[in-house]
C-alpha positions in Angstrom: 143.4 118.1 254.8 143.1 119.8 251.4 145.6 122.5 250.6 144.5 126.1 250.8 146.9 127.0 248.1 145.3 125.3 245.1 142.5 122.9 244.0 143.5 119.8 245.9 141.6 116.6 244.8 143.9 114.4 246.9 144.3 115.9 250.4 148.0 116.7 250.8 148.0 119.2 253.6 148.8 118.4 257.3 149.3 120.0 260.7 152.1 118.5 262.8 154.2 119.1 265.9 157.7 120.3 265.2 160.7 120.6 267.6 159.6 121.9 271.0 155.9 121.0 270.4 155.2 124.0 268.1 152.5 123.3 265.5 153.4 123.8 261.9 151.7 123.1 258.6 153.1 121.0 255.7 152.2 120.5 252.1 153.3 117.1 250.7 152.5 118.0 247.1 154.7 121.1 246.8 157.1 120.0 249.5 156.8 123.1 251.7 156.1 123.7 255.4 155.9 126.7 257.7 154.4 128.5 260.7 151.0 130.2 261.0 152.7 133.5 260.1 154.0 132.0 256.9 150.5 130.7 256.1 148.9 134.1 256.6 151.5 135.9 254.6 151.1 133.5 251.7 147.3 133.5 251.7 147.1 137.3 252.1 149.4 137.9 249.1 152.8 137.9 250.8 152.0 140.8 253.1 154.7 142.0 255.5 155.0 140.8 259.0 153.4 143.8 260.8 150.3 143.5 258.6 150.1 139.7 259.1 150.3 139.8 262.9 146.7 141.1 263.6 145.4 138.3 261.4 147.6 135.7 263.2 146.4 136.9 266.7 142.7 136.7 265.5 143.2 133.2 264.3 144.9 132.2 267.5 142.0 133.6 269.5 139.6 131.7 267.3 141.6 128.5 267.8 141.5 128.8 271.6 137.7 129.5 271.6 137.0 126.6 269.3 138.9 124.1 271.5 140.4 122.6 268.3 141.3 119.0 268.6 141.5 117.8 265.0 144.2 115.4 263.7 147.8 116.3 264.3 150.3 114.4 262.2 153.4 112.9 263.8 156.6 114.9 263.0 158.1 111.8 261.3 155.6 112.2 258.4 157.2 115.6 257.6 160.8 114.3 257.3 160.6 114.4 253.5 159.4 118.0 253.5 162.1 120.7 253.7 161.2 123.2 256.4 161.8 126.1 254.1 160.7 127.2 250.6 160.6 125.2 247.4 163.8 123.4 246.8 164.0 124.6 243.2 165.0 128.0 244.6 168.5 126.6 244.8 168.5 126.2 241.0 167.7 129.9 240.3 170.4 132.1 238.7 172.9 133.9 241.0 172.3 137.6 241.5 173.9 139.5 238.7 174.3 143.2 237.6 173.3 142.1 234.0 170.0 140.7 235.1 169.3 143.0 238.0 165.7 142.5 239.3 163.5 144.8 241.3 163.9 142.6 244.3 167.7 143.0 244.1 167.4 146.8 243.8 165.0 146.8 246.8 167.4 144.8 248.9 170.3 147.1 248.2 168.4 150.4 248.4 169.5 152.3 251.5 172.0 149.6 252.4 175.3 151.0 251.2 177.5 148.1 252.5 175.7 145.4 250.6 177.4 144.7 247.3 176.8 142.2 244.4 180.2 140.6 245.2 179.1 139.8 248.7 175.7 138.5 247.6 177.4 136.3 245.0 179.8 135.0 247.7 176.8 133.9 249.8 175.2 132.3 246.7 172.1 134.5 246.8 169.7 133.5 243.9 167.5 135.9 242.0 163.9 134.8 241.5 162.7 138.0 240.0 160.0 139.0 242.5 162.1 137.6 245.4 165.7 136.6 246.3 166.5 133.2 247.7 169.1 133.0 250.4 170.7 129.5 250.7 171.4 128.5 254.3 174.4 126.3 255.2 172.1 123.3 255.5 171.2 123.9 251.8 167.7 125.0 252.7 166.4 128.2 251.1 164.4 131.1 252.3 162.9 133.9 250.3 163.8 137.6 250.9 161.7 140.5 249.8 162.6 144.1 250.7 160.4 147.1 250.3 160.9 149.1 253.5 161.2 145.8 255.3 161.8 142.1 254.6 159.5 139.2 254.8 160.0 135.4 254.6 157.9 133.3 252.4 158.0 130.0 254.2 159.3 128.5 257.4 161.8 129.4 260.0 165.6 129.0 260.0 167.4 126.4 262.1 171.0 127.4 261.5 173.2 130.4 261.5 173.5 132.2 258.2 177.0 132.6 256.9 179.1 132.4 253.7 179.8 128.9 252.5 182.8 127.4 254.3 183.1 130.5 256.6 181.0 129.5 259.6 182.1 129.3 263.3 183.2 125.6 263.0 185.0 126.2 259.7 187.2 129.0 261.2 187.6 128.1 264.9 190.3 130.6 265.7 188.7 133.8 264.4 186.5 136.1 266.4 182.8 136.1 265.5 180.4 138.9 264.6 176.8 137.8 265.2 174.2 139.8 263.3 170.4 140.0 263.1 169.1 139.0 259.7 170.5 138.3 256.3 171.0 141.8 255.1 173.1 142.6 258.2 175.1 139.5 257.6 176.0 140.7 254.1 177.0 144.1 255.5 179.1 142.6 258.2 180.8 140.3 255.8 181.6 143.1 253.4 183.4 145.0 256.3 185.0 142.1 258.3 184.9 138.9 256.2 188.7 138.7 256.1 189.2 139.1 259.9 186.1 137.6 261.5 183.5 134.9 261.1 180.3 136.8 260.3 177.1 134.8 261.0 173.5 135.9 261.3 170.4 134.9 263.2 167.2 135.2 261.2 165.7 137.5 263.7 165.2 138.2 267.4 162.9 135.2 267.8 165.7 132.8 267.0 167.0 131.6 270.4 168.1 128.4 271.9 171.1 126.3 273.0 171.6 124.6 269.7 174.0 127.4 268.5 176.1 127.4 271.6 178.4 124.5 270.8 180.2 126.3 267.9 180.4 129.5 269.9 181.8 128.3 273.2 184.9 130.1 274.4 185.1 132.4 271.4 185.5 136.1 271.1 182.1 137.4 270.1 180.8 140.8 269.0 177.1 141.3 268.9 175.8 143.6 266.1 172.0 143.5 266.5 169.5 146.2 265.6 169.3 149.5 267.5 165.8 149.0 268.8 164.0 147.5 271.8 163.9 144.0 270.4 167.5 144.1 269.2 168.8 145.3 272.5 166.8 142.7 274.4 168.2 140.1 272.0 171.7 141.3 272.7 171.3 141.1 276.4 169.9 137.6 276.1 172.8 136.4 274.0 175.4 138.2 276.0 174.3 136.3 279.1 174.2 133.0 277.4 177.6 133.5 275.7 179.3 134.6 278.9 178.0 131.5 280.6 179.6 129.5 277.7 183.0 131.1 278.4 182.9 133.7 275.6 184.4 137.2 275.7 181.4 139.3 274.6 181.4 142.9 273.3 178.6 145.0 271.8 178.4 147.3 268.7 176.5 150.5 269.9 174.2 150.6 266.9 172.3 153.9 266.8 168.6 154.1 267.5 166.4 152.9 264.6 169.4 151.6 262.6 170.9 148.3 261.7 174.3 147.2 260.4 173.2 147.3 256.7 172.3 151.0 257.0 176.0 151.9 257.5 178.6 152.2 254.8 181.6 149.8 255.2 183.9 152.6 256.5 181.3 153.5 259.2 181.0 149.8 260.2 184.8 149.7 260.7 184.6 152.8 262.9 181.6 151.3 264.8 183.7 148.2 265.5 186.4 150.4 267.1 183.7 151.7 269.5 182.5 148.3 270.6 181.9 148.0 274.4 182.3 145.0 276.7 179.1 143.5 277.8 178.4 143.4 281.5 175.8 141.3 283.4 173.6 142.7 286.1 174.0 140.3 289.0 171.6 142.1 291.4 168.2 140.8 292.2 166.4 143.8 290.7 164.1 142.8 287.8 161.9 144.7 285.4 158.4 143.5 285.1 155.3 144.7 283.3 154.1 146.5 286.4 157.4 147.9 287.5 160.8 147.1 289.1 160.7 144.3 291.8 163.3 142.5 293.9 163.6 138.8 293.4 164.2 136.3 296.2 166.8 133.6 295.9 164.3 131.1 294.7 163.2 133.4 291.9 159.9 134.5 293.5 159.2 138.2 293.5 159.1 140.4 296.5 157.2 143.7 296.7 157.4 146.2 293.8 159.8 149.1 294.3 158.3 151.2 291.5 155.3 151.4 289.2 157.4 151.9 286.1 160.4 150.4 284.3 162.8 151.9 281.7 165.0 151.2 278.8 168.3 153.1 278.2 168.2 154.5 274.7 171.2 156.8 274.8 174.1 158.0 277.0 174.7 161.7 277.3 178.4 162.5 277.9 180.3 165.7 278.5 184.0 165.2 279.3 183.8 163.3 282.6 180.0 163.6 283.0 177.2 161.3 281.9 173.4 160.9 282.1 170.9 158.3 280.9 168.2 158.9 278.4 165.4 156.5 279.4 162.2 155.3 277.7 159.9 154.9 280.6 157.1 152.3 280.5 154.3 151.4 282.8 151.1 149.4 282.9 149.2 152.2 284.5 149.6 155.5 286.4 152.9 157.1 285.1 153.0 158.8 281.7 155.1 156.8 279.2 157.8 158.9 277.5 161.5 159.7 277.2 163.2 161.3 280.2 166.8 162.1 281.2 168.1 160.7 284.5 171.2 162.3 285.9 173.4 161.1 288.8 172.0 163.6 291.3 168.7 161.8 290.7 170.3 158.6 291.9 172.1 159.8 295.0 169.4 158.3 297.3 165.9 157.0 297.3 164.3 160.4 298.0 166.1 162.0 295.0 164.8 159.2 292.7 161.3 159.5 294.1 161.4 163.3 293.2 162.6 162.5 289.7 159.7 160.1 289.2 157.2 163.0 289.6 158.1 164.1 286.1 155.9 161.4 284.8 153.6 160.8 287.8 155.7 157.7 288.8 156.6 156.3 292.2 159.7 154.8 293.7 159.1 152.8 296.9 162.5 151.2 297.2 165.3 152.2 299.6 168.7 153.6 298.6 170.1 150.0 298.3 167.5 149.4 295.6 168.6 152.6 293.9 172.1 151.2 293.6 170.7 148.1 292.1 168.8 150.2 289.5 172.1 151.8 288.6 173.6 148.4 288.0 170.7 147.6 285.7 171.1 150.8 283.8 174.9 150.3 283.5 174.3 146.9 281.9 172.0 148.4 279.3 174.5 151.2 278.6 176.8 148.9 276.6 174.1 148.5 274.0 173.3 152.1 273.2 175.0 155.0 271.4 176.8 157.8 273.3 176.1 161.5 272.4 178.5 164.3 273.4 176.9 167.2 275.2 178.2 170.5 276.7 177.3 172.6 279.7 176.0 169.8 281.9 176.7 169.9 285.7 179.5 167.8 287.0 178.3 164.3 287.2 181.3 162.2 288.0 183.5 162.0 291.1 187.0 160.6 291.0 187.0 156.9 290.4 183.4 157.0 289.4 181.4 156.1 286.3 182.9 154.1 283.5 181.0 152.6 280.6 181.1 148.8 280.6 184.6 147.7 279.7 185.9 151.3 279.3 187.2 154.0 281.6 186.1 157.3 280.3 188.8 159.3 282.0 191.7 157.4 280.5 190.8 154.9 277.9 188.4 156.5 275.5 187.8 159.7 273.6 185.0 161.1 271.6 185.2 161.8 267.9 183.1 164.2 265.7 180.4 161.6 265.3 179.7 161.7 269.1 180.7 158.1 269.7 183.1 156.5 272.1 186.5 155.7 270.5 189.1 153.5 272.4 192.5 155.1 272.2 194.0 151.6 271.6 194.1 150.3 268.0 190.6 149.0 267.1 190.3 145.3 266.7 189.9 144.0 264.1 191.3 146.4 261.6 189.1 145.7 258.6 189.2 147.6 255.5 187.0 147.3 252.4 185.3 144.4 250.7 186.0 140.9 252.0 187.4 138.5 249.6 185.2 135.7 248.2 187.8 133.0 248.7 
């Protein structure tokens, strides 16, 4: 095919199957390749991902309707093409305060924990209208930040970390896993001396290929405080626990990421990490509500016409309640509602609570207990807010946040977050050294 990027007298563009059967494009002449999202972003003037997705969905619908069966190149033909951006990005000058570009200012704006020293440690290159992050496999991706970040070409196939400071380089240190390059820079600035800090490119980066270097390690997950970030945390907490890891969670506040915190606040946040728990009941959330799964994985009847995400824990001394984002495909009114323990005493109480949003609960009291287990699992991933004047919610020997006993092991500070009374681990202070 001829390239859509330029006048192409000798066809140099191809579609091929990458790992897992996914279709990608490759350009032999400029030695680039990428996904359909990369293609749309480039053809539409490097628009951001949210603006690109409607175009991507429309193209996919057109592809399905057309029953496209044109030539697909074998993956071997793409071996000479790096699956990221132009290789000359590696030859760009390092970021510098003396040649500070607009892209550098945009990356650091609103991200107080990212410093020039950290960026230089990672070997970040300044291309003027973009920054190039060099991954451990020496492939480069381009970062732009103006309220958000976007990647020019391709997807990443390795964890992002400082040179010589990856999980296999430092096998005895605990590991902080982050979401995205900017959070990796922030985490390294706070904990680079005491921990391995490594980042996924985003919540779409999953798979078993990362597990080998993580097996049996102490892992802290520091993903974004939003729906996709928490879903990503739960996915990896389960996989890592299966791999023999000890997993804990940073309770990142709603709508924030690690890079939005100053270094001192990241250290405090690390002191409030909570142990991940796994819901082992057969209650599962589906698009049309909660359902019980059979041993073979098949689904029994629905027990509700709604499902919920925990977005916050409300705590007053020995009391707690859940703040839930309620979702449904039809019937109930989506919104945010507070669920207290008296609403979970039995099935009839939960059914009454559901009337707040025109929802229904058809399960028995045993199913209610399973719902509590599901909410408890989610509680490790959300912030805790101190409240006053709530009714007594806890009986002796009752509720404890995952990994913590509220009555004996934690306290609340002025920022309304849980603080273990034991010395926080690790005790990081200030900028990590570059050596």
